C-alpha positions in Angstrom: -5.5 -59.6 23.4 -6.1 -57.6 26.6 -3.6 -56.1 28.9 -3.8 -55.7 32.7 -3.5 -52.1 33.8 -2.4 -50.7 37.2 -0.3 -53.6 38.4 2.8 -52.6 40.3 5.9 -54.2 41.7 6.7 -53.6 45.3 10.1 -52.4 46.6 11.8 -55.0 48.8 14.7 -55.5 51.1 17.5 -57.7 49.7 16.9 -61.4 50.3 19.2 -62.7 47.6 16.4 -63.6 45.2 14.9 -62.1 42.1 11.3 -62.7 43.2 9.2 -59.5 43.1 5.8 -59.1 44.9 3.1 -57.6 42.7 0.0 -55.6 43.7 -3.1 -54.2 42.0 -4.1 -54.6 38.5 -7.4 -54.3 36.7 -8.8 -55.7 33.5 -11.6 -54.3 31.4 -13.1 -56.4 28.6 -14.8 -53.5 26.9 -18.1 -55.4 26.9 -20.9 -54.1 29.2 -21.7 -56.6 32.0 -18.6 -58.7 31.4 -15.8 -59.1 33.9 -12.8 -61.5 34.0 -10.5 -62.5 36.8 -6.8 -63.1 36.7 -4.5 -65.2 38.9 -1.0 -66.8 39.0 1.0 -63.7 38.2 4.7 -63.8 39.3 7.1 -60.9 39.2 10.9 -61.2 38.6 13.5 -58.6 39.1 16.1 -58.4 36.3 18.8 -59.2 38.9 19.1 -59.7 42.7 21.5 -56.8 43.4 20.7 -53.8 45.6 19.8 -50.9 43.3 17.0 -48.5 42.3 14.8 -48.8 39.3 15.4 -52.5 38.5 13.3 -53.8 35.6 10.6 -56.2 36.7 8.9 -58.7 34.3 5.5 -60.3 34.9 4.8 -63.9 33.8 2.3 -66.7 34.4 -0.8 -64.5 34.5 -3.8 -66.5 33.7 -7.3 -65.2 32.8 -10.3 -66.7 34.6 -14.0 -66.6 34.0 -15.8 -63.7 35.6 -19.3 -62.3 35.7 -20.8 -62.8 32.2 -17.3 -63.2 30.8 -15.6 -66.3 29.5 -11.8 -66.3 29.7 -11.7 -68.5 26.6 -13.0 -65.6 24.5 -9.9 -63.5 25.3 -6.2 -63.6 25.1 -3.9 -61.8 27.5 -0.7 -59.9 27.0 1.4 -60.1 30.2 1.4 -56.7 31.9 4.3 -54.3 32.1 5.1 -52.8 35.5 7.2 -49.9 36.5 10.7 -50.7 37.8 11.1 -51.2 41.6 14.0 -51.1 44.1 15.9 -53.7 46.1 17.1 -52.0 49.2 20.1 -52.9 51.5 19.4 -55.3 54.3 20.5 -54.1 57.8 22.7 -56.6 59.5 23.2 -56.6 63.3 26.1 -58.2 65.1 25.0 -59.8 68.4 27.0 -61.2 71.3 30.1 -59.1 70.9 31.9 -57.8 74.0 35.1 -55.9 74.9 37.7 -57.9 76.8 39.0 -56.3 80.1 42.7 -55.3 79.9 45.5 -53.9 81.9 46.0 -50.2 81.4 48.8 -49.6 78.7 48.0 -46.1 77.6 45.9 -46.8 74.4 42.2 -46.8 73.7 42.4 -50.0 71.6 40.1 -52.8 72.9 40.1 -56.4 72.0 36.7 -57.9 71.2 35.3 -61.3 71.6 32.1 -63.1 70.3 29.8 -62.0 67.6 
């Protein structure tokens, strides 16, 4: 079988899922004048938690016919990609306001909204 080379998983901001975006990749048949295509690949993080260097697996990659190359003449080993990161999502609180108060000597403010 043949293996795709140069495919990478892209770091992402936490969205609660294990889906990983993939980029790149090339395939060489080793036969002059033959090329193949590939489609359908999906990436999956080992877990959905924020961390660095999370393992990513690739699945569902399918070979397609190319210039002079027939996919049926080849088998494909799913590619291995380097680990990627899931980064913290920034959360913003909107609509919060301090409530007016009568002076009582402290700096504590009551808040409303948000």
